[in-house]
mmCIF file as gemmi writes it, N, C-alpha and C atoms, coordinates in Angstrom:
data_model
loop_
_atom_site.group_PDB
_atom_site.id
_atom_site.type_symbol
_atom_site.label_atom_id
_atom_site.label_alt_id
_atom_site.label_comp_id
_atom_site.label_asym_id
_atom_site.label_entity_id
_atom_site.label_seq_id
_atom_site.pdbx_PDB_ins_code
_atom_site.Cartn_x
_atom_site.Cartn_y
_atom_site.Cartn_z
_atom_site.occupancy
_atom_site.B_iso_or_equiv
_atom_site.pdbx_formal_charge
_atom_site.auth_seq_id
_atom_site.auth_asym_id
_atom_site.pdbx_PDB_model_num
ATOM 1 N N . MET Axp A 1 ? 26.437 -3.529 -5.498 1 0 ? 1 A 1
ATOM 2 C CA . MET Axp A 1 ? 27.525 -4.526 -5.782 1 0 ? 1 A 1
ATOM 3 C C . MET Axp A 1 ? 27.396 -5.28 -4.239 1 0 ? 1 A 1
ATOM 4 N N . ALA Axp A 2 ? 27.691 -4.477 -3.182 1 0 ? 2 A 1
ATOM 5 C CA . ALA Axp A 2 ? 27.642 -5.066 -2.078 1 0 ? 2 A 1
ATOM 6 C C . ALA Axp A 2 ? 26.455 -6.043 -1.715 1 0 ? 2 A 1
ATOM 7 N N . ASP Axp A 3 ? 25.423 -5.583 -2.136 1 0 ? 3 A 1
ATOM 8 C CA . ASP Axp A 3 ? 24.164 -6.215 -1.845 1 0 ? 3 A 1
ATOM 9 C C . ASP Axp A 3 ? 24.029 -7.77 -2.915 1 0 ? 3 A 1
ATOM 10 N N . ALA Axp A 4 ? 24.733 -7.595 -3.854 1 0 ? 4 A 1
ATOM 11 C CA . ALA Axp A 4 ? 24.871 -8.786 -4.78 1 0 ? 4 A 1
ATOM 12 C C . ALA Axp A 4 ? 25.746 -9.772 -3.975 1 0 ? 4 A 1
ATOM 13 N N . VAL Axp A 5 ? 26.835 -9.465 -3.402 1 0 ? 5 A 1
ATOM 14 C CA . VAL Axp A 5 ? 27.697 -10.292 -2.61 1 0 ? 5 A 1
ATOM 15 C C . VAL Axp A 5 ? 27.266 -11.042 -1.576 1 0 ? 5 A 1
ATOM 16 N N . THR Axp A 6 ? 26.465 -10.027 -0.791 1 0 ? 6 A 1
ATOM 17 C CA . THR Axp A 6 ? 25.727 -10.53 0.423 1 0 ? 6 A 1
ATOM 18 C C . THR Axp A 6 ? 24.796 -11.469 -0.088 1 0 ? 6 A 1
ATOM 19 N N . LEU Axp A 7 ? 23.909 -11.515 -0.898 1 0 ? 7 A 1
ATOM 20 C CA . LEU Axp A 7 ? 22.917 -12.347 -1.604 1 0 ? 7 A 1
ATOM 21 C C . LEU Axp A 7 ? 23.431 -13.511 -2.034 1 0 ? 7 A 1
ATOM 22 N N . ALA Axp A 8 ? 24.619 -13.345 -2.828 1 0 ? 8 A 1
ATOM 23 C CA . ALA Axp A 8 ? 25.284 -14.638 -3.21 1 0 ? 8 A 1
ATOM 24 C C . ALA Axp A 8 ? 25.658 -15.572 -2.197 1 0 ? 8 A 1
ATOM 25 N N . LYS Axp A 9 ? 26.047 -15.259 -1.005 1 0 ? 9 A 1
ATOM 26 C CA . LYS Axp A 9 ? 26.483 -15.73 -0.007 1 0 ? 9 A 1
ATOM 27 C C . LYS Axp A 9 ? 24.983 -16.61 0.641 1 0 ? 9 A 1
ATOM 28 N N . LEU Axp A 10 ? 23.884 -16.011 0.457 1 0 ? 10 A 1
ATOM 29 C CA . LEU Axp A 10 ? 22.791 -16.753 0.939 1 0 ? 10 A 1
ATOM 30 C C . LEU Axp A 10 ? 21.924 -17.692 0.051 1 0 ? 10 A 1
ATOM 31 N N . HIS Axp A 11 ? 22.163 -17.137 -1.441 1 0 ? 11 A 1
ATOM 32 C CA . HIS Axp A 11 ? 21.294 -17.895 -2.608 1 0 ? 11 A 1
ATOM 33 C C . HIS Axp A 11 ? 22.17 -18.502 -3.459 1 0 ? 11 A 1
ATOM 34 N N . GLY Axp A 12 ? 23.426 -18.23 -3.488 1 0 ? 12 A 1
ATOM 35 C CA . GLY Axp A 12 ? 24.451 -18.861 -4.645 1 0 ? 12 A 1
ATOM 36 C C . GLY Axp A 12 ? 24.664 -17.917 -5.56 1 0 ? 12 A 1
ATOM 37 N N . ALA Axp A 13 ? 25.854 -17.975 -6.087 1 0 ? 13 A 1
ATOM 38 C CA . ALA Axp A 13 ? 26.59 -17.053 -7.017 1 0 ? 13 A 1
ATOM 39 C C . ALA Axp A 13 ? 25.816 -17.153 -8.308 1 0 ? 13 A 1
ATOM 40 N N . ALA Axp A 14 ? 25.413 -18.244 -8.604 1 0 ? 14 A 1
ATOM 41 C CA . ALA Axp A 14 ? 24.802 -18.514 -9.953 1 0 ? 14 A 1
ATOM 42 C C . ALA Axp A 14 ? 23.074 -17.879 -10.05 1 0 ? 14 A 1
ATOM 43 N N . GLU Axp A 15 ? 22.6 -18.011 -8.887 1 0 ? 15 A 1
ATOM 44 C CA . GLU Axp A 15 ? 21.304 -17.479 -8.873 1 0 ? 15 A 1
ATOM 45 C C . GLU Axp A 15 ? 21.172 -15.823 -9.029 1 0 ? 15 A 1
ATOM 46 N N . VAL Axp A 16 ? 22.289 -15.444 -8.128 1 0 ? 16 A 1
ATOM 47 C CA . VAL Axp A 16 ? 22.471 -13.933 -8.087 1 0 ? 16 A 1
ATOM 48 C C . VAL Axp A 16 ? 22.826 -13.376 -9.288 1 0 ? 16 A 1
ATOM 49 N N . GLY Axp A 17 ? 23.78 -14.203 -10.107 1 0 ? 17 A 1
ATOM 50 C CA . GLY Axp A 17 ? 24.287 -13.599 -11.356 1 0 ? 17 A 1
ATOM 51 C C . GLY Axp A 17 ? 23.184 -13.686 -12.37 1 0 ? 17 A 1
ATOM 52 N N . ARG Axp A 18 ? 22.172 -14.706 -12.146 1 0 ? 18 A 1
ATOM 53 C CA . ARG Axp A 18 ? 21.087 -14.533 -13.486 1 0 ? 18 A 1
ATOM 54 C C . ARG Axp A 18 ? 20.243 -13.367 -12.883 1 0 ? 18 A 1
ATOM 55 N N . ALA Axp A 19 ? 19.962 -13.171 -11.493 1 0 ? 19 A 1
ATOM 56 C CA . ALA Axp A 19 ? 19.113 -11.892 -11.219 1 0 ? 19 A 1
ATOM 57 C C . ALA Axp A 19 ? 20.007 -10.703 -11.716 1 0 ? 19 A 1
ATOM 58 N N . LEU Axp A 20 ? 21.233 -10.693 -11.56 1 0 ? 20 A 1
ATOM 59 C CA . LEU Axp A 20 ? 22.005 -9.592 -12.152 1 0 ? 20 A 1
ATOM 60 C C . LEU Axp A 20 ? 21.997 -9.249 -13.753 1 0 ? 20 A 1
ATOM 61 N N . GLY Axp A 21 ? 21.78 -10.495 -14.582 1 0 ? 21 A 1
ATOM 62 C CA . GLY Axp A 21 ? 21.844 -10.213 -15.677 1 0 ? 21 A 1
ATOM 63 C C . GLY Axp A 21 ? 20.272 -9.761 -16.182 1 0 ? 21 A 1
ATOM 64 N N . THR Axp A 22 ? 19.335 -10.245 -15.324 1 0 ? 22 A 1
ATOM 65 C CA . THR Axp A 22 ? 17.923 -9.745 -15.606 1 0 ? 22 A 1
ATOM 66 C C . THR Axp A 22 ? 17.762 -8.407 -15.151 1 0 ? 22 A 1
ATOM 67 N N . ALA Axp A 23 ? 18.37 -7.971 -14.296 1 0 ? 23 A 1
ATOM 68 C CA . ALA Axp A 23 ? 18.333 -6.644 -14.153 1 0 ? 23 A 1
ATOM 69 C C . ALA Axp A 23 ? 19.133 -5.712 -14.927 1 0 ? 23 A 1
ATOM 70 N N . ALA Axp A 24 ? 20.055 -6.165 -15.59 1 0 ? 24 A 1
ATOM 71 C CA . ALA Axp A 24 ? 20.774 -5.384 -16.547 1 0 ? 24 A 1
ATOM 72 C C . ALA Axp A 24 ? 20.063 -5.409 -17.692 1 0 ? 24 A 1
ATOM 73 N N . THR Axp A 25 ? 19.243 -6.467 -18.346 1 0 ? 25 A 1
ATOM 74 C CA . THR Axp A 25 ? 18.352 -6.658 -19.34 1 0 ? 25 A 1
ATOM 75 C C . THR Axp A 25 ? 17.178 -5.503 -19.22 1 0 ? 25 A 1
ATOM 76 N N . VAL Axp A 26 ? 16.733 -5.45 -18.25 1 0 ? 26 A 1
ATOM 77 C CA . VAL Axp A 26 ? 15.343 -4.57 -17.884 1 0 ? 26 A 1
ATOM 78 C C . VAL Axp A 26 ? 15.916 -3.393 -17.309 1 0 ? 26 A 1
ATOM 79 N N . GLU Axp A 27 ? 17.263 -2.922 -16.979 1 0 ? 27 A 1
ATOM 80 C CA . GLU Axp A 27 ? 17.731 -1.684 -16.609 1 0 ? 27 A 1
ATOM 81 C C . GLU Axp A 27 ? 17.166 -1.372 -15.207 1 0 ? 27 A 1
ATOM 82 N N . ARG Axp A 28 ? 17.201 -2.321 -14.3 1 0 ? 28 A 1
ATOM 83 C CA . ARG Axp A 28 ? 16.494 -1.947 -12.922 1 0 ? 28 A 1
ATOM 84 C C . ARG Axp A 28 ? 17.581 -2.211 -11.851 1 0 ? 28 A 1
ATOM 85 N N . PHE Axp A 29 ? 18.054 -1.118 -11.173 1 0 ? 29 A 1
ATOM 86 C CA . PHE Axp A 29 ? 19.244 -1.094 -10.418 1 0 ? 29 A 1
ATOM 87 C C . PHE Axp A 29 ? 18.991 -0.229 -9.314 1 0 ? 29 A 1
ATOM 88 N N . ALA Axp A 30 ? 17.684 0.137 -8.819 1 0 ? 30 A 1
ATOM 89 C CA . ALA Axp A 30 ? 17.219 0.714 -7.907 1 0 ? 30 A 1
ATOM 90 C C . ALA Axp A 30 ? 17.352 0.086 -6.453 1 0 ? 30 A 1
ATOM 91 N N . ASP Axp A 31 ? 17.284 0.719 -5.201 1 0 ? 31 A 1
ATOM 92 C CA . ASP Axp A 31 ? 17.469 0.013 -4.145 1 0 ? 31 A 1
ATOM 93 C C . ASP Axp A 31 ? 16.154 -0.86 -4.124 1 0 ? 31 A 1
ATOM 94 N N . GLY Axp A 32 ? 16.438 -2.452 -3.574 1 0 ? 32 A 1
ATOM 95 C CA . GLY Axp A 32 ? 15.769 -3.407 -3.782 1 0 ? 32 A 1
ATOM 96 C C . GLY Axp A 32 ? 15.218 -4.271 -4.976 1 0 ? 32 A 1
ATOM 97 N N . ASP Axp A 33 ? 15.794 -3.507 -5.954 1 0 ? 33 A 1
ATOM 98 C CA . ASP Axp A 33 ? 15.395 -4.268 -7.497 1 0 ? 33 A 1
ATOM 99 C C . ASP Axp A 33 ? 15.913 -5.655 -7.387 1 0 ? 33 A 1
ATOM 100 N N . LEU Axp A 34 ? 17.418 -5.839 -7.101 1 0 ? 34 A 1
ATOM 101 C CA . LEU Axp A 34 ? 17.907 -7.079 -7.233 1 0 ? 34 A 1
ATOM 102 C C . LEU Axp A 34 ? 17.298 -7.979 -6.243 1 0 ? 34 A 1
ATOM 103 N N . MET Axp A 35 ? 17.048 -7.739 -5.091 1 0 ? 35 A 1
ATOM 104 C CA . MET Axp A 35 ? 16.281 -8.38 -4.055 1 0 ? 35 A 1
ATOM 105 C C . MET Axp A 35 ? 14.908 -9.034 -4.516 1 0 ? 35 A 1
ATOM 106 N N . ALA Axp A 36 ? 14.319 -8.08 -5.185 1 0 ? 36 A 1
ATOM 107 C CA . ALA Axp A 36 ? 12.853 -8.352 -5.932 1 0 ? 36 A 1
ATOM 108 C C . ALA Axp A 36 ? 12.882 -9.436 -7.11 1 0 ? 36 A 1
ATOM 109 N N . ILE Axp A 37 ? 13.95 -9.164 -7.928 1 0 ? 37 A 1
ATOM 110 C CA . ILE Axp A 37 ? 14.22 -9.924 -9.217 1 0 ? 37 A 1
ATOM 111 C C . ILE Axp A 37 ? 14.756 -11.238 -8.593 1 0 ? 37 A 1
ATOM 112 N N . LEU Axp A 38 ? 15.338 -11.616 -7.652 1 0 ? 38 A 1
ATOM 113 C CA . LEU Axp A 38 ? 15.771 -12.841 -7.015 1 0 ? 38 A 1
ATOM 114 C C . LEU Axp A 38 ? 14.625 -13.458 -6.389 1 0 ? 38 A 1
ATOM 115 N N . ALA Axp A 39 ? 13.815 -12.901 -5.529 1 0 ? 39 A 1
ATOM 116 C CA . ALA Axp A 39 ? 13.059 -13.379 -4.932 1 0 ? 39 A 1
ATOM 117 C C . ALA Axp A 39 ? 11.765 -13.981 -5.977 1 0 ? 39 A 1
ATOM 118 N N . HIS Axp A 40 ? 11.582 -13.191 -7.289 1 0 ? 40 A 1
ATOM 119 C CA . HIS Axp A 40 ? 10.699 -13.746 -8.131 1 0 ? 40 A 1
ATOM 120 C C . HIS Axp A 40 ? 11.308 -14.924 -8.734 1 0 ? 40 A 1
ATOM 121 N N . GLN Axp A 41 ? 12.482 -14.983 -9.277 1 0 ? 41 A 1
ATOM 122 C CA . GLN Axp A 41 ? 13.112 -16.067 -9.824 1 0 ? 41 A 1
ATOM 123 C C . GLN Axp A 41 ? 12.902 -17.209 -8.791 1 0 ? 41 A 1
ATOM 124 N N . VAL Axp A 42 ? 13.441 -17.184 -7.535 1 0 ? 42 A 1
ATOM 125 C CA . VAL Axp A 42 ? 13.204 -18.336 -6.542 1 0 ? 42 A 1
ATOM 126 C C . VAL Axp A 42 ? 11.671 -18.871 -6.435 1 0 ? 42 A 1
ATOM 127 N N . GLU Axp A 43 ? 10.91 -17.772 -6.62 1 0 ? 43 A 1
ATOM 128 C CA . GLU Axp A 43 ? 9.444 -18.424 -6.279 1 0 ? 43 A 1
ATOM 129 C C . GLU Axp A 43 ? 8.999 -19.013 -7.388 1 0 ? 43 A 1
ATOM 130 N N . HIS Axp A 44 ? 9.377 -18.304 -8.681 1 0 ? 44 A 1
ATOM 131 C CA . HIS Axp A 44 ? 8.635 -18.904 -9.93 1 0 ? 44 A 1
ATOM 132 C C . HIS Axp A 44 ? 9.378 -19.851 -10.886 1 0 ? 44 A 1
ATOM 133 N N . ASP Axp A 45 ? 10.808 -20.287 -10.436 1 0 ? 45 A 1
ATOM 134 C CA . ASP Axp A 45 ? 11.488 -21.004 -11.261 1 0 ? 45 A 1
ATOM 135 C C . ASP Axp A 45 ? 10.916 -22.556 -11.438 1 0 ? 45 A 1
ATOM 136 N N . ASP Axp A 46 ? 10.154 -23.196 -10.601 1 0 ? 46 A 1
ATOM 137 C CA . ASP Axp A 46 ? 9.676 -24.49 -10.844 1 0 ? 46 A 1
ATOM 138 C C . ASP Axp A 46 ? 8.238 -24.295 -11.448 1 0 ? 46 A 1
ATOM 139 N N . ALA Axp A 47 ? 7.841 -23.287 -11.541 1 0 ? 47 A 1
ATOM 140 C CA . ALA Axp A 47 ? 6.355 -23.093 -12.128 1 0 ? 47 A 1
ATOM 141 C C . ALA Axp A 47 ? 6.381 -23.388 -13.781 1 0 ? 47 A 1
ATOM 142 N N . GLU Axp A 48 ? 5.471 -24.041 -14.269 1 0 ? 48 A 1
ATOM 143 C CA . GLU Axp A 48 ? 5.388 -24.224 -15.841 1 0 ? 48 A 1
ATOM 144 C C . GLU Axp A 48 ? 4.756 -22.803 -16.145 1 0 ? 48 A 1
ATOM 145 N N . PRO Axp A 49 ? 5.406 -22.246 -17.377 1 0 ? 49 A 1
ATOM 146 C CA . PRO Axp A 49 ? 4.901 -20.988 -17.904 1 0 ? 49 A 1
ATOM 147 C C . PRO Axp A 49 ? 3.46 -21.316 -18.455 1 0 ? 49 A 1
ATOM 148 N N . THR Axp A 50 ? 2.761 -20.138 -18.09 1 0 ? 50 A 1
ATOM 149 C CA . THR Axp A 50 ? 1.159 -20.27 -18.687 1 0 ? 50 A 1
ATOM 150 C C . THR Axp A 50 ? 1.246 -19.714 -20.192 1 0 ? 50 A 1
ATOM 151 N N . ARG Axp A 51 ? 0.403 -20.327 -21.011 1 0 ? 51 A 1
ATOM 152 C CA . ARG Axp A 51 ? 0.046 -19.811 -22.277 1 0 ? 51 A 1
ATOM 153 C C . ARG Axp A 51 ? -1.157 -19.845 -22.392 1 0 ? 51 A 1
ATOM 154 N N . PRO Axp A 52 ? -1.833 -18.949 -22.769 1 0 ? 52 A 1
ATOM 155 C CA . PRO Axp A 52 ? -3.419 -18.693 -23.009 1 0 ? 52 A 1
ATOM 156 C C . PRO Axp A 52 ? -3.723 -19.347 -24.338 1 0 ? 52 A 1
ATOM 157 N N . GLY Axp A 53 ? -4.9 -19.763 -24.293 1 0 ? 53 A 1
ATOM 158 C CA . GLY Axp A 53 ? -5.406 -20.688 -25.473 1 0 ? 53 A 1
ATOM 159 C C . GLY Axp A 53 ? -5.987 -19.697 -26.565 1 0 ? 53 A 1
ATOM 160 N N . GLU Axp A 54 ? -6.212 -20.069 -27.633 1 0 ? 54 A 1
ATOM 161 C CA . GLU Axp A 54 ? -7.252 -19.547 -28.565 1 0 ? 54 A 1
ATOM 162 C C . GLU Axp A 54 ? -8.266 -18.664 -28.016 1 0 ? 54 A 1
ATOM 163 N N . ALA Axp A 55 ? -9.033 -19.211 -27.053 1 0 ? 55 A 1
ATOM 164 C CA . ALA Axp A 55 ? -10.349 -18.506 -26.729 1 0 ? 55 A 1
ATOM 165 C C . ALA Axp A 55 ? -9.843 -17.414 -25.815 1 0 ? 55 A 1
ATOM 166 N N . HIS Axp A 56 ? -8.44 -17.034 -25.367 1 0 ? 56 A 1
ATOM 167 C CA . HIS Axp A 56 ? -8.057 -15.772 -24.655 1 0 ? 56 A 1
ATOM 168 C C . HIS Axp A 56 ? -7.264 -15.051 -25.541 1 0 ? 56 A 1
ATOM 169 N N . SER Axp A 57 ? -7.701 -14.772 -26.732 1 0 ? 57 A 1
ATOM 170 C CA . SER Axp A 57 ? -6.947 -13.858 -27.493 1 0 ? 57 A 1
ATOM 171 C C . SER Axp A 57 ? -7.411 -12.677 -27.612 1 0 ? 57 A 1
ATOM 172 N N . LEU Axp A 58 ? -6.374 -11.56 -27.905 1 0 ? 58 A 1
ATOM 173 C CA . LEU Axp A 58 ? -6.92 -10.096 -27.724 1 0 ? 58 A 1
ATOM 174 C C . LEU Axp A 58 ? -7.275 -9.65 -29.385 1 0 ? 58 A 1
ATOM 175 N N . GLN Axp A 59 ? -7.007 -10.553 -30.364 1 0 ? 59 A 1
ATOM 176 C CA . GLN Axp A 59 ? -7.191 -10.498 -31.756 1 0 ? 59 A 1
ATOM 177 C C . GLN Axp A 59 ? -8.605 -10.399 -31.815 1 0 ? 59 A 1
ATOM 178 N N . PRO Axp A 60 ? -9.293 -9.398 -32.671 1 0 ? 60 A 1
ATOM 179 C CA . PRO Axp A 60 ? -10.474 -9.305 -32.74 1 0 ? 60 A 1
ATOM 180 C C . PRO Axp A 60 ? -11.184 -10.36 -33.897 1 0 ? 60 A 1
ATOM 181 N N . GLY Axp A 61 ? -10.259 -10.857 -34.554 1 0 ? 61 A 1
ATOM 182 C CA . GLY Axp A 61 ? -10.92 -11.809 -35.533 1 0 ? 61 A 1
ATOM 183 C C . GLY Axp A 61 ? -10.838 -11.257 -37.132 1 0 ? 61 A 1
ATOM 184 N N . THR Axp A 62 ? -11.494 -11.831 -38.005 1 0 ? 62 A 1
ATOM 185 C CA . THR Axp A 62 ? -11.371 -11.463 -39.404 1 0 ? 62 A 1
ATOM 186 C C . THR Axp A 62 ? -12.671 -11.374 -39.92 1 0 ? 62 A 1
ATOM 187 N N . SER Axp A 63 ? -13.952 -11.248 -38.925 1 0 ? 63 A 1
ATOM 188 C CA . SER Axp A 63 ? -15.197 -11.121 -39.46 1 0 ? 63 A 1
ATOM 189 C C . SER Axp A 63 ? -15.364 -9.824 -40.043 1 0 ? 63 A 1
ATOM 190 N N . ALA Axp A 64 ? -14.681 -8.754 -39.54 1 0 ? 64 A 1
ATOM 191 C CA . ALA Axp A 64 ? -14.681 -7.337 -40.229 1 0 ? 64 A 1
ATOM 192 C C . ALA Axp A 64 ? -14.305 -7.586 -41.693 1 0 ? 64 A 1
ATOM 193 N N . TRP Axp A 65 ? -13.598 -8.585 -42.277 1 0 ? 65 A 1
ATOM 194 C CA . TRP Axp A 65 ? -13.214 -8.56 -43.601 1 0 ? 65 A 1
ATOM 195 C C . TRP Axp A 65 ? -13.919 -9.446 -44.301 1 0 ? 65 A 1
ATOM 196 N N . SER Axp A 66 ? -15.207 -10.057 -43.897 1 0 ? 66 A 1
ATOM 197 C CA . SER Axp A 66 ? -15.679 -11.001 -44.632 1 0 ? 66 A 1
ATOM 198 C C . SER Axp A 66 ? -16.439 -10.449 -45.676 1 0 ? 66 A 1
ATOM 199 N N . GLY Axp A 67 ? -16.976 -9.069 -45.842 1 0 ? 67 A 1
ATOM 200 C CA . GLY Axp A 67 ? -17.422 -8.552 -47.084 1 0 ? 67 A 1
ATOM 201 C C . GLY Axp A 67 ? -16.367 -8.134 -48.072 1 0 ? 67 A 1
ATOM 202 N N . PHE Axp A 68 ? -15.229 -8.224 -47.892 1 0 ? 68 A 1
ATOM 203 C CA . PHE Axp A 68 ? -13.989 -7.448 -48.51 1 0 ? 68 A 1
ATOM 204 C C . PHE Axp A 68 ? -14.11 -8.164 -49.878 1 0 ? 68 A 1
ATOM 205 N N . GLY Axp A 69 ? -14.152 -7.308 -51.026 1 0 ? 69 A 1
ATOM 206 C CA . GLY Axp A 69 ? -13.856 -7.704 -52.236 1 0 ? 69 A 1
ATOM 207 C C . GLY Axp A 69 ? -15.516 -8.376 -52.962 1 0 ? 69 A 1
ATOM 208 N N . SER Axp A 70 ? -16.554 -8.292 -52.03 1 0 ? 70 A 1
ATOM 209 C CA . SER Axp A 70 ? -17.703 -8.673 -52.472 1 0 ? 70 A 1
ATOM 210 C C . SER Axp A 70 ? -18.533 -7.258 -53.26 1 0 ? 70 A 1
ATOM 211 N N . ALA Axp A 71 ? -19.258 -7.35 -54.069 1 0 ? 71 A 1
ATOM 212 C CA . ALA Axp A 71 ? -20.084 -6.311 -54.634 1 0 ? 71 A 1
ATOM 213 C C . ALA Axp A 71 ? -21.256 -6.108 -54.027 1 0 ? 71 A 1
ATOM 214 N N . SER Axp A 72 ? -21.535 -4.991 -53.338 1 0 ? 72 A 1
ATOM 215 C CA . SER Axp A 72 ? -22.588 -4.809 -52.568 1 0 ? 72 A 1
ATOM 216 C C . SER Axp A 72 ? -23.236 -3.579 -53.077 1 0 ? 72 A 1
């Protein structure tokens, strides 16, 4: 908690509060975890999220089912 207070003086209470919330969600409270989460949030807040298109799917497709139901 002392780290959180110190970080709040540097980065603001709202940012550190959000990082603490993330740390609680992912159960990461080891030494350096809060700082790593805060650094990640600061670096990536303005970035648009990337979403892969249809061409980048891990889904193998439905071609294996093409003969389903046909009499062969």
